[in-house]
N, C-alpha and C positions, 0 to 999 in steps of 0.2 A: 424334554432335557435342554436347558441352555447351550447352545451351538457355542457360546465362549467359553464355555467349564466343561469340556468334553476333550478325554486325550487319553492316551496310552490304553486302547484296548485290548484284551488279552487273545492270544489265538483260540478261536472257537473251539468247542469240543460238545460231542454228541452221547446223550444217553438216555433213555426211555424215549428213544422216538423225538426228542427236543436238541437245538443246538442250544449251548449256552455260552454268554461270554461276559467277562467283568469290563466294566469302564470307569474310568476315574472322574471324579466332578468335583463340586464345591457347594457347598451347604454355607451359608454366612461366612465363617473362616475355620471351616471343618472340612477336611479333605475326605470325600467319600468314595467308597467303593461300592456300584449299583452291578447288580445280577441282572442280565437280560436272557430272555429265552425267545427259542422260535420255532417253527417248525419246516419253514420255508427257506429260511436265510432272507428274507425280505421285510416281514412285518415282526417286530420285536415288541415283546410284553417285559415291563421293568417289575420286578419283584416288588412287594409289598413293603420290605423294610431295607435298608441298606445292609449288605454283607459286612461292612466292617467303614470306622469312621476313625479318624485321627485330628486331634486339635490344631489349629495354626500351622496348617501346610498348605493352605488354598486348594487350588486344584491339582498339583503336583503332588499326587498321592504314591508313595513309594510302594504300598503292598499291590495296588492295582495292576502294578505292570506285570508282574509274575508270582506267583506263589504257588510254592510246592511243598513238601514233606521231604525233608532230607535224615529225619531221625527226630528225637525229643527234643522239644525248647522251641521257644520263638522270642524275636528281637521286634519291638514294636516301633513306630515313630522312626528317627533319624538317628536311632541308637547303633544301627547295623554297621559293618565292615562293608569294604568294597569288593565286587569280584576282582578288579583291578583298576591300579592306580594310573596306568598308561592312559593311552587316545581307545578307550571302549566305552561306548555310551548305548542306550536303550537294549540292552541285553534283554533277551527272552530264550526259554529253555523249552524241551519237550522230552517225553519219555519214550525211549525205544525199548518197547518189549521184546523184540527180537533176541536182545542182548542184555537185557535188564540194566539199562544204562539211562541216567540222563545228561543228555547233550545241552550246551550251552552256547548260543550265537551272540555277538554283539557287532555293532556299529562301531567302524573306526572313519568317523567324519573329518572333513576335509577343513583346514584352518584360513583359507586363503580369505579373499576378500569376496562378496556375491558376484561382483562382475566379472571375476577371474574363473568362476565355478560355471558360470554362463558359458564363458568362452572356450572353457576346457570339455564341456558338456557333461561333467561329473562331479559330485562333492563328496566322494566318501565310497566306502567298501565295507563288506563283510568281512569281520574278521574269521581266523580260523577256527572250525568249531572245535568244541573243547568237552570233555565228559568230566562230572563235578560229582564229587561224591564225599564222606567225610570218614575222615582217618579212625583206624581202631578207638580210639578214647572219644569220639563223637564230638569232640571240643575243636577240630579245626577242617573247614572246607578246603578239598584239594582239589586240583583242577589240572589237566593234561589233554593236548590234542588227541585226538580221537585216533584209533589203530588205522582207520581208513587211509589217514594223510601217508602214512608208509609206502601208499602203492605210487604215490606222485613224483617219489626221488628219483634223483637222474645222477648225473656224477659226483663222485666223492672226491673232494679236495681233503689232504690231510697235510697239517704241520705238526710238527713234534720237537723238543727239547730245544725252546727259542728261548734266548735269555734278552731280556728288555731292561732297560736302563730309564732312569726319570728323563723325561720328554723325547723318547726314541718312539719311532713307528714301525712296523713290519708289514708290508704288503701282501695278502694273500692272494695270489696268483693263480688264475684258472678259473674264476668265478664266472659263470655266463648265465645263469640261470636270474629271472626278474626278482625271484624270492629263493633265500637259502634257510635251512635249519642249523645253527650252529650249535656244537657243543663244545665248550669250550674248557680249560681247567688253568687257572694260575695258582701257582706255588709263591706263597710271599714267605722269606726266610724268619721273620717275627713281625709283631706288631704293638712293638714297645712305643711307636711312634704314633699310634691311632688316637683320634681326638675322642675328649669323653662326649658321651652321647646325653645330651638334655631332655630328662623325662618331660619337659613340657613340647616336644618335638612329637606331637601325636597325629600329623597329617603327612604321608610320605609324599605327596605332591606337591605342598607347599615347601617341604625340607630339600627337594629335588629342585625347585625353584631358588630357594634360598642358597644351595649348594652347588650351583650350575657344573658344567663341564669344564669351566675355565678357572674355577676355584681351587687353588690348591690346599690340599688337607693333609693330614699325617701320613696316611695310607689312603691315597686315593687323590683325584679319580684315576682309573685305569679301565680298560673295557676294548671296545670295539668303535672306529670310525665306520658305518657303513654307508652305502650309496656316494661314495668318495668322488670328488673330481679329480682330475691328473695331479694339478698341482695343490689341491687339499683347499681350494678357495670354497668349496661347496662339501659338506658332510653332515650325516646324522651321527652323532655319538650314542652309545648305548653304554653306560659305564658304572664302575661300582666303587664304593666308600665304605670303609670299615671304622666303627666306632667302638669305643671301651663302654660297655653298658656296664650294669650296677652289678650283674651275676654272671655276665655272659658278653661276648662281641656281638654287636650288631651291624649287618651288613644292607646296605640301602644301594637298591637298581634303578636306574633313572635313565631316561632317554632326552635328548635336547633338540630340539628342531630351528633353534636360533640360527646355527649357520645356513641356512636355505636361503639363497641369494639368487634363484632363478628369476622371480617376478622382478627383482631390482634390473636385472638385465633386459628384461623385457620393455618396463616402463622407460628406461634409459635410451630406447631405440637402439639397442645393440645386436637384435634377433632373440631367437629362441636358444638357450643354452642348459643342457642338462647335465646331472651327472653322470657321470659312467658308472659300470656294475662293479668298480673297485672296493676293496673292504682292506682295512687296516686293524692290525693288533698295537695298541696304544697304550702307552704307560705315560 
């Protein structure tokens, strides 16, 4: 195999005395999925014919990275939807036979410069594992953190019946963990001021960039300011917007790392400064 056209091997599986693995590659302008087998995990034999191929994808072959059956139907090429429009890359799944479920892992990669990654000693982390399954109609793929995550819970912090006006923040005190699971409900009196949803907005990630956390809308942005510094010089907003669609309201959920300024402090010679573990509810 051309070593410059090799990427995204699947997790190997063993059946009938052979290990098997699918590898993404390229033949001319077609993305190829090649199937290999091995008895000892050292010497691999390629199948005579490709398992699958798609034109005009180069060596970036979506199907080669992870393929499994969740029900009837199949979407080829680039026409499928994403698991997650946030910081979620190179996902892999495996089947857990003990609980009859498929578990999804994703990589939350870092957005710092390469030299900063080298200085830190890390450049990303594994996202929380999720169970994925089809809804009863078979048309929507659902996902939720696996139930084992519940065993990691610690202190419970609650706030209720808080009224927020435009531009206000309410600090959620008592959070000491590096990671938290937030369950929050917003009650909005009416949605009369919601912006009309443009049918051409088909990419949620692009729309989050267009309608960032500082762009005022009819209903929104509102949500959480996470990992906030004492004076809110630095924070990561996780926010919502509500639009009026043709037949129903459309809710957009975004996060924005544009307020992260830790690297600016370091480059300016002001030393390391990191956001404290404060959290704010924001309208």
